[in-house]
N, CA, C, O and CB atoms as a CASP TS submission, in Angstrom:
PFRMAT TS
TARGET T0000
AUTHOR 0000-0000-0000
METHOD Language model
MODEL 1
PARENT N/A
ATOM      1  N   UNK     1      30.243-118.883 -80.612  1.00  0.00           N
ATOM      2  CA  UNK     1      31.529-119.332 -81.115  1.00  0.00           C
ATOM      3  C   UNK     1      32.620-118.543 -80.409  1.00  0.00           C
ATOM      4  O   UNK     1      32.537-117.322 -80.273  1.00  0.00           O
ATOM      5  CB  UNK     1      31.623-119.164 -82.658  1.00  0.00           C
ATOM      6  N   UNK     2      33.634-119.255 -79.966  1.00  0.00           N
ATOM      7  CA  UNK     2      34.774-118.655 -79.292  1.00  0.00           C
ATOM      8  C   UNK     2      35.987-118.713 -80.215  1.00  0.00           C
ATOM      9  O   UNK     2      36.361-119.786 -80.688  1.00  0.00           O
ATOM     10  CB  UNK     2      35.065-119.372 -77.947  1.00  0.00           C
ATOM     11  N   UNK     3      36.589-117.577 -80.465  1.00  0.00           N
ATOM     12  CA  UNK     3      37.785-117.537 -81.303  1.00  0.00           C
ATOM     13  C   UNK     3      38.966-117.197 -80.403  1.00  0.00           C
ATOM     14  O   UNK     3      38.984-116.152 -79.752  1.00  0.00           O
ATOM     15  CB  UNK     3      37.639-116.493 -82.476  1.00  0.00           C
ATOM     16  N   UNK     4      39.933-118.074 -80.376  1.00  0.00           N
ATOM     17  CA  UNK     4      41.128-117.811 -79.571  1.00  0.00           C
ATOM     18  C   UNK     4      42.041-116.873 -80.328  1.00  0.00           C
ATOM     19  O   UNK     4      42.477-117.172 -81.440  1.00  0.00           O
ATOM     20  CB  UNK     4      41.871-119.125 -79.218  1.00  0.00           C
ATOM     21  N   UNK     5      42.323-115.745 -79.721  1.00  0.00           N
ATOM     22  CA  UNK     5      43.229-114.780 -80.327  1.00  0.00           C
ATOM     23  C   UNK     5      44.517-114.765 -79.528  1.00  0.00           C
ATOM     24  O   UNK     5      44.486-114.846 -78.300  1.00  0.00           O
ATOM     25  CB  UNK     5      42.593-113.362 -80.386  1.00  0.00           C
ATOM     26  N   UNK     6      45.640-114.664 -80.207  1.00  0.00           N
ATOM     27  CA  UNK     6      46.912-114.643 -79.478  1.00  0.00           C
ATOM     28  C   UNK     6      47.012-113.391 -78.613  1.00  0.00           C
ATOM     29  O   UNK     6      46.472-112.336 -78.945  1.00  0.00           O
ATOM     30  CB  UNK     6      48.100-114.709 -80.459  1.00  0.00           C
ATOM     31  N   UNK     7      47.698-113.536 -77.526  1.00  0.00           N
ATOM     32  CA  UNK     7      47.918-112.415 -76.623  1.00  0.00           C
ATOM     33  C   UNK     7      48.986-111.494 -77.205  1.00  0.00           C
ATOM     34  O   UNK     7      49.944-111.953 -77.827  1.00  0.00           O
ATOM     35  CB  UNK     7      48.330-112.912 -75.217  1.00  0.00           C
ATOM     36  N   UNK     8      48.812-110.209 -76.998  1.00  0.00           N
ATOM     37  CA  UNK     8      49.814-109.247 -77.438  1.00  0.00           C
ATOM     38  C   UNK     8      50.751-108.864 -76.297  1.00  0.00           C
ATOM     39  O   UNK     8      51.567-107.952 -76.427  1.00  0.00           O
ATOM     40  CB  UNK     8      49.140-108.002 -78.004  1.00  0.00           C
ATOM     41  N   UNK     9      50.623-109.565 -75.190  1.00  0.00           N
ATOM     42  CA  UNK     9      51.480-109.294 -74.050  1.00  0.00           C
ATOM     43  C   UNK     9      52.882-109.830 -74.328  1.00  0.00           C
ATOM     44  O   UNK     9      53.055-110.993 -74.692  1.00  0.00           O
ATOM     45  CB  UNK     9      50.898-109.921 -72.763  1.00  0.00           C
ATOM     46  N   UNK    10      53.863-108.976 -74.154  1.00  0.00           N
ATOM     47  CA  UNK    10      55.251-109.359 -74.402  1.00  0.00           C
ATOM     48  C   UNK    10      56.002-109.288 -73.074  1.00  0.00           C
ATOM     49  O   UNK    10      55.962-108.263 -72.393  1.00  0.00           O
ATOM     50  CB  UNK    10      55.920-108.431 -75.486  1.00  0.00           C
ATOM     51  N   UNK    11      56.679-110.365 -72.705  1.00  0.00           N
ATOM     52  CA  UNK    11      57.466-110.329 -71.465  1.00  0.00           C
ATOM     53  C   UNK    11      58.536-109.234 -71.545  1.00  0.00           C
ATOM     54  O   UNK    11      59.113-109.016 -72.611  1.00  0.00           O
ATOM     55  CB  UNK    11      58.128-111.710 -71.197  1.00  0.00           C
ATOM     56  N   UNK    12      58.804-108.550 -70.442  1.00  0.00           N
ATOM     57  CA  UNK    12      59.780-107.453 -70.452  1.00  0.00           C
ATOM     58  C   UNK    12      61.149-107.859 -71.006  1.00  0.00           C
ATOM     59  O   UNK    12      61.786-107.072 -71.706  1.00  0.00           O
ATOM     60  CB  UNK    12      59.951-106.918 -69.052  1.00  0.00           C
ATOM     61  N   UNK    13      61.606-109.070 -70.704  1.00  0.00           N
ATOM     62  CA  UNK    13      62.930-109.473 -71.198  1.00  0.00           C
ATOM     63  C   UNK    13      62.945-109.622 -72.721  1.00  0.00           C
ATOM     64  O   UNK    13      63.965-109.361 -73.358  1.00  0.00           O
ATOM     65  CB  UNK    13      63.361-110.792 -70.543  1.00  0.00           C
ATOM     66  N   UNK    14      61.828-110.037 -73.303  1.00  0.00           N
ATOM     67  CA  UNK    14      61.754-110.140 -74.773  1.00  0.00           C
ATOM     68  C   UNK    14      61.726-108.752 -75.408  1.00  0.00           C
ATOM     69  O   UNK    14      62.340-108.534 -76.452  1.00  0.00           O
ATOM     70  CB  UNK    14      60.501-110.946 -75.204  1.00  0.00           C
ATOM     71  N   UNK    15      61.026-107.830 -74.792  1.00  0.00           N
ATOM     72  CA  UNK    15      60.983-106.457 -75.291  1.00  0.00           C
ATOM     73  C   UNK    15      62.373-105.837 -75.229  1.00  0.00           C
ATOM     74  O   UNK    15      62.776-105.131 -76.154  1.00  0.00           O
ATOM     75  CB  UNK    15      59.977-105.609 -74.478  1.00  0.00           C
ATOM     76  N   UNK    16      63.101-106.089 -74.167  1.00  0.00           N
ATOM     77  CA  UNK    16      64.468-105.570 -74.050  1.00  0.00           C
ATOM     78  C   UNK    16      65.368-106.134 -75.144  1.00  0.00           C
ATOM     79  O   UNK    16      66.171-105.402 -75.722  1.00  0.00           O
ATOM     80  CB  UNK    16      65.050-105.902 -72.672  1.00  0.00           C
ATOM     81  N   UNK    17      65.241-107.420 -75.429  1.00  0.00           N
ATOM     82  CA  UNK    17      66.051-108.038 -76.495  1.00  0.00           C
ATOM     83  C   UNK    17      65.717-107.430 -77.846  1.00  0.00           C
ATOM     84  O   UNK    17      66.609-107.210 -78.667  1.00  0.00           O
ATOM     85  CB  UNK    17      65.828-109.563 -76.535  1.00  0.00           C
ATOM     86  N   UNK    18      64.431-107.157 -78.086  1.00  0.00           N
ATOM     87  CA  UNK    18      64.008-106.544 -79.342  1.00  0.00           C
ATOM     88  C   UNK    18      64.576-105.125 -79.450  1.00  0.00           C
ATOM     89  O   UNK    18      65.076-104.734 -80.505  1.00  0.00           O
ATOM     90  CB  UNK    18      62.460-106.520 -79.444  1.00  0.00           C
ATOM     91  N   UNK    19      64.499-104.363 -78.368  1.00  0.00           N
ATOM     92  CA  UNK    19      65.052-103.008 -78.372  1.00  0.00           C
ATOM     93  C   UNK    19      66.553-103.031 -78.645  1.00  0.00           C
ATOM     94  O   UNK    19      67.064-102.184 -79.378  1.00  0.00           O
ATOM     95  CB  UNK    19      64.770-102.312 -77.035  1.00  0.00           C
ATOM     96  N   UNK    20      67.258-103.996 -78.060  1.00  0.00           N
ATOM     97  CA  UNK    20      68.694-104.125 -78.313  1.00  0.00           C
ATOM     98  C   UNK    20      68.968-104.404 -79.786  1.00  0.00           C
ATOM     99  O   UNK    20      69.904-103.846 -80.359  1.00  0.00           O
ATOM    100  CB  UNK    20      69.290-105.241 -77.448  1.00  0.00           C
ATOM    101  N   UNK    21      68.165-105.257 -80.396  1.00  0.00           N
ATOM    102  CA  UNK    21      68.328-105.555 -81.823  1.00  0.00           C
ATOM    103  C   UNK    21      68.131-104.305 -82.671  1.00  0.00           C
ATOM    104  O   UNK    21      68.920-104.040 -83.577  1.00  0.00           O
ATOM    105  CB  UNK    21      67.340-106.645 -82.260  1.00  0.00           C
ATOM    106  N   UNK    22      67.089-103.540 -82.385  1.00  0.00           N
ATOM    107  CA  UNK    22      66.824-102.319 -83.154  1.00  0.00           C
ATOM    108  C   UNK    22      67.972-101.335 -82.987  1.00  0.00           C
ATOM    109  O   UNK    22      68.432-100.746 -83.965  1.00  0.00           O
ATOM    110  CB  UNK    22      65.493-101.668 -82.710  1.00  0.00           C
ATOM    111  N   UNK    23      68.439-101.154 -81.756  1.00  0.00           N
ATOM    112  CA  UNK    23      69.565-100.232 -81.525  1.00  0.00           C
ATOM    113  C   UNK    23      70.823-100.701 -82.252  1.00  0.00           C
ATOM    114  O   UNK    23      71.535 -99.894 -82.850  1.00  0.00           O
ATOM    115  CB  UNK    23      69.853-100.102 -80.017  1.00  0.00           C
ATOM    116  N   UNK    24      71.095-101.998 -82.201  1.00  0.00           N
ATOM    117  CA  UNK    24      72.275-102.552 -82.877  1.00  0.00           C
ATOM    118  C   UNK    24      72.200-102.303 -84.388  1.00  0.00           C
ATOM    119  O   UNK    24      73.158-101.823 -84.996  1.00  0.00           O
ATOM    120  CB  UNK    24      72.399-104.070 -82.592  1.00  0.00           C
ATOM    121  N   UNK    25      71.054-102.634 -84.979  1.00  0.00           N
ATOM    122  CA  UNK    25      70.918-102.451 -86.425  1.00  0.00           C
ATOM    123  C   UNK    25      71.031-100.981 -86.815  1.00  0.00           C
ATOM    124  O   UNK    25      71.681-100.653 -87.807  1.00  0.00           O
ATOM    125  CB  UNK    25      69.583-103.015 -86.907  1.00  0.00           C
ATOM    126  N   UNK    26      70.408-100.100 -86.048  1.00  0.00           N
ATOM    127  CA  UNK    26      70.470 -98.674 -86.362  1.00  0.00           C
ATOM    128  C   UNK    26      71.903 -98.159 -86.253  1.00  0.00           C
ATOM    129  O   UNK    26      72.343 -97.361 -87.081  1.00  0.00           O
ATOM    130  CB  UNK    26      69.545 -97.875 -85.427  1.00  0.00           C
ATOM    131  N   UNK    27      72.627 -98.613 -85.238  1.00  0.00           N
ATOM    132  CA  UNK    27      73.997 -98.157 -85.041  1.00  0.00           C
ATOM    133  C   UNK    27      74.936 -98.664 -86.129  1.00  0.00           C
ATOM    134  O   UNK    27      75.837 -97.943 -86.557  1.00  0.00           O
ATOM    135  CB  UNK    27      74.499 -98.600 -83.687  1.00  0.00           C
ATOM    136  N   UNK    28      74.729 -99.903 -86.579  1.00  0.00           N
ATOM    137  CA  UNK    28      75.639-100.501 -87.553  1.00  0.00           C
ATOM    138  C   UNK    28      75.203-100.310 -88.993  1.00  0.00           C
ATOM    139  O   UNK    28      76.011-100.452 -89.910  1.00  0.00           O
ATOM    140  CB  UNK    28      75.781-101.954 -87.277  1.00  0.00           C
ATOM    141  N   UNK    29      73.943 -99.992 -89.200  1.00  0.00           N
ATOM    142  CA  UNK    29      73.430 -99.853 -90.557  1.00  0.00           C
ATOM    143  C   UNK    29      73.311 -98.396 -90.975  1.00  0.00           C
ATOM    144  O   UNK    29      73.364 -98.085 -92.165  1.00  0.00           O
ATOM    145  CB  UNK    29      72.085-100.532 -90.676  1.00  0.00           C
ATOM    146  N   UNK    30      73.151 -97.508 -90.017  1.00  0.00           N
ATOM    147  CA  UNK    30      73.055 -96.085 -90.334  1.00  0.00           C
ATOM    148  C   UNK    30      71.653 -95.620 -90.675  1.00  0.00           C
ATOM    149  O   UNK    30      71.435 -94.431 -90.909  1.00  0.00           O
ATOM    150  CB  UNK    30      73.955 -95.770 -91.468  1.00  0.00           C
ATOM    151  N   UNK    31      70.706 -96.533 -90.705  1.00  0.00           N
ATOM    152  CA  UNK    31      69.315 -96.149 -90.991  1.00  0.00           C
ATOM    153  C   UNK    31      68.497 -96.313 -89.722  1.00  0.00           C
ATOM    154  O   UNK    31      68.845 -97.091 -88.834  1.00  0.00           O
ATOM    155  CB  UNK    31      68.712 -97.008 -92.155  1.00  0.00           C
ATOM    156  N   UNK    32      67.416 -95.574 -89.652  1.00  0.00           N
ATOM    157  CA  UNK    32      66.472 -95.714 -88.539  1.00  0.00           C
ATOM    158  C   UNK    32      65.063 -95.746 -89.105  1.00  0.00           C
ATOM    159  O   UNK    32      64.836 -95.271 -90.218  1.00  0.00           O
ATOM    160  CB  UNK    32      66.630 -94.551 -87.506  1.00  0.00           C
ATOM    161  N   UNK    33      64.108 -96.302 -88.357  1.00  0.00           N
ATOM    162  CA  UNK    33      62.720 -96.300 -88.823  1.00  0.00           C
ATOM    163  C   UNK    33      62.213 -94.865 -88.957  1.00  0.00           C
ATOM    164  O   UNK    33      62.596 -93.990 -88.180  1.00  0.00           O
ATOM    165  CB  UNK    33      61.816 -97.103 -87.855  1.00  0.00           C
ATOM    166  N   UNK    34      61.359 -94.634 -89.936  1.00  0.00           N
ATOM    167  CA  UNK    34      60.764 -93.301 -90.146  1.00  0.00           C
ATOM    168  C   UNK    34      59.262 -93.468 -90.343  1.00  0.00           C
ATOM    169  O   UNK    34      58.754 -94.589 -90.387  1.00  0.00           O
ATOM    170  CB  UNK    34      61.411 -92.569 -91.383  1.00  0.00           C
ATOM    171  N   UNK    35      58.560 -92.351 -90.461  1.00  0.00           N
ATOM    172  CA  UNK    35      57.128 -92.421 -90.750  1.00  0.00           C
ATOM    173  C   UNK    35      56.877 -93.060 -92.114  1.00  0.00           C
ATOM    174  O   UNK    35      55.857 -93.717 -92.320  1.00  0.00           O
ATOM    175  CB  UNK    35      56.503 -91.020 -90.700  1.00  0.00           C
ATOM    176  N   UNK    36      57.821 -92.862 -93.051  1.00  0.00           N
ATOM    177  CA  UNK    36      57.673 -93.441 -94.388  1.00  0.00           C
ATOM    178  C   UNK    36      58.058 -94.911 -94.429  1.00  0.00           C
ATOM    179  O   UNK    36      57.664 -95.634 -95.344  1.00  0.00           O
ATOM    180  CB  UNK    36      58.514 -92.671 -95.383  1.00  0.00           C
ATOM    181  N   UNK    37      58.827 -95.356 -93.439  1.00  0.00           N
ATOM    182  CA  UNK    37      59.227 -96.754 -93.387  1.00  0.00           C
ATOM    183  C   UNK    37      58.959 -97.273 -91.979  1.00  0.00           C
ATOM    184  O   UNK    37      59.794 -97.111 -91.089  1.00  0.00           O
ATOM    185  CB  UNK    37      60.731 -96.931 -93.778  1.00  0.00           C
ATOM    186  N   UNK    38      57.818 -97.886 -91.773  1.00  0.00           N
ATOM    187  CA  UNK    38      57.485 -98.411 -90.449  1.00  0.00           C
ATOM    188  C   UNK    38      58.525 -99.413 -89.957  1.00  0.00           C
ATOM    189  O   UNK    38      59.294 -99.973 -90.738  1.00  0.00           O
ATOM    190  CB  UNK    38      56.112 -99.064 -90.476  1.00  0.00           C
ATOM    191  N   UNK    39      58.527 -99.620 -88.662  1.00  0.00           N
ATOM    192  CA  UNK    39      59.533-100.457 -88.012  1.00  0.00           C
ATOM    193  C   UNK    39      59.673-101.839 -88.648  1.00  0.00           C
ATOM    194  O   UNK    39      60.793-102.292 -88.884  1.00  0.00           O
ATOM    195  CB  UNK    39      59.195-100.610 -86.558  1.00  0.00           C
ATOM    196  N   UNK    40      58.573-102.509 -88.926  1.00  0.00           N
ATOM    197  CA  UNK    40      58.653-103.867 -89.482  1.00  0.00           C
ATOM    198  C   UNK    40      59.343-103.859 -90.840  1.00  0.00           C
ATOM    199  O   UNK    40      60.186-104.717 -91.103  1.00  0.00           O
ATOM    200  CB  UNK    40      57.247-104.483 -89.610  1.00  0.00           C
ATOM    201  N   UNK    41      59.005-102.910 -91.706  1.00  0.00           N
ATOM    202  CA  UNK    41      59.645-102.849 -93.020  1.00  0.00           C
ATOM    203  C   UNK    41      61.118-102.501 -92.875  1.00  0.00           C
ATOM    204  O   UNK    41      61.969-103.064 -93.565  1.00  0.00           O
ATOM    205  CB  UNK    41      58.940-101.820 -93.922  1.00  0.00           C
ATOM    206  N   UNK    42      61.413-101.573 -91.975  1.00  0.00           N
ATOM    207  CA  UNK    42      62.798-101.178 -91.739  1.00  0.00           C
ATOM    208  C   UNK    42      63.624-102.368 -91.287  1.00  0.00           C
ATOM    209  O   UNK    42      64.736-102.575 -91.773  1.00  0.00           O
ATOM    210  CB  UNK    42      62.870-100.059 -90.700  1.00  0.00           C
ATOM    211  N   UNK    43      63.082-103.162 -90.345  1.00  0.00           N
ATOM    212  CA  UNK    43      63.805-104.335 -89.855  1.00  0.00           C
ATOM    213  C   UNK    43      64.104-105.318 -90.975  1.00  0.00           C
ATOM    214  O   UNK    43      65.225-105.814 -91.089  1.00  0.00           O
ATOM    215  CB  UNK    43      63.009-105.026 -88.759  1.00  0.00           C
ATOM    216  N   UNK    44      63.104-105.602 -91.803  1.00  0.00           N
ATOM    217  CA  UNK    44      63.300-106.543 -92.902  1.00  0.00           C
ATOM    218  C   UNK    44      64.373-106.022 -93.848  1.00  0.00           C
ATOM    219  O   UNK    44      65.262-106.775 -94.246  1.00  0.00           O
ATOM    220  CB  UNK    44      61.978-106.780 -93.663  1.00  0.00           C
ATOM    221  N   UNK    45      64.305-104.758 -94.209  1.00  0.00           N
ATOM    222  CA  UNK    45      65.283-104.203 -95.139  1.00  0.00           C
ATOM    223  C   UNK    45      66.678-104.185 -94.520  1.00  0.00           C
ATOM    224  O   UNK    45      67.656-104.521 -95.188  1.00  0.00           O
ATOM    225  CB  UNK    45      64.873-102.789 -95.561  1.00  0.00           C
ATOM    226  N   UNK    46      66.777-103.798 -93.260  1.00  0.00           N
ATOM    227  CA  UNK    46      68.091-103.737 -92.603  1.00  0.00           C
ATOM    228  C   UNK    46      68.701-105.132 -92.468  1.00  0.00           C
ATOM    229  O   UNK    46      69.918-105.287 -92.574  1.00  0.00           O
ATOM    230  CB  UNK    46      67.970-103.079 -91.214  1.00  0.00           C
ATOM    231  N   UNK    47      67.874-106.137 -92.238  1.00  0.00           N
ATOM    232  CA  UNK    47      68.384-107.500 -92.115  1.00  0.00           C
ATOM    233  C   UNK    47      68.740-108.104 -93.474  1.00  0.00           C
ATOM    234  O   UNK    47      69.709-108.855 -93.583  1.00  0.00           O
ATOM    235  CB  UNK    47      67.359-108.378 -91.413  1.00  0.00           C
ATOM    236  N   UNK    48      67.961-107.779 -94.511  1.00  0.00           N
ATOM    237  CA  UNK    48      68.189-108.376 -95.825  1.00  0.00           C
ATOM    238  C   UNK    48      69.244-107.631 -96.627  1.00  0.00           C
ATOM    239  O   UNK    48      69.985-108.243 -97.395  1.00  0.00           O
ATOM    240  CB  UNK    48      66.900-108.416 -96.605  1.00  0.00           C
ATOM    241  N   UNK    49      69.318-106.313 -96.454  1.00  0.00           N
ATOM    242  CA  UNK    49      70.248-105.515 -97.245  1.00  0.00           C
ATOM    243  C   UNK    49      71.049-104.586 -96.328  1.00  0.00           C
ATOM    244  O   UNK    49      70.856-103.370 -96.353  1.00  0.00           O
ATOM    245  CB  UNK    49      69.490-104.699 -98.321  1.00  0.00           C
ATOM    246  N   UNK    50      71.941-105.154 -95.527  1.00  0.00           N
ATOM    247  CA  UNK    50      72.706-104.310 -94.598  1.00  0.00           C
ATOM    248  C   UNK    50      73.641-103.365 -95.328  1.00  0.00           C
ATOM    249  O   UNK    50      74.188-103.702 -96.378  1.00  0.00           O
ATOM    250  CB  UNK    50      73.507-105.174 -93.637  1.00  0.00           C
ATOM    251  N   UNK    51      73.816-102.194 -94.771  1.00  0.00           N
ATOM    252  CA  UNK    51      74.741-101.191 -95.314  1.00  0.00           C
ATOM    253  C   UNK    51      75.975-101.142 -94.448  1.00  0.00           C
ATOM    254  O   UNK    51      76.326-100.078 -93.938  1.00  0.00           O
ATOM    255  CB  UNK    51      74.077 -99.792 -95.396  1.00  0.00           C
ATOM    256  N   UNK    52      76.637-102.255 -94.270  1.00  0.00           N
ATOM    257  CA  UNK    52      77.793-102.312 -93.373  1.00  0.00           C
ATOM    258  C   UNK    52      79.047-101.817 -94.030  1.00  0.00           C
ATOM    259  O   UNK    52      80.107-101.803 -93.404  1.00  0.00           O
ATOM    260  CB  UNK    52      78.007-103.708 -92.884  1.00  0.00           C
TER
END
């Protein structure tokens, strides 16, 4: 049986756009990801409950 798994390869331009988003949110929200709040949770919280 062959199971197709999605590739984890990300094109460099997409990675750059993601990095820009993280930098923008951190600069405008005042929070940054920590060991207690992994990046994915931080992104969701920053997008849903901005501290602008």
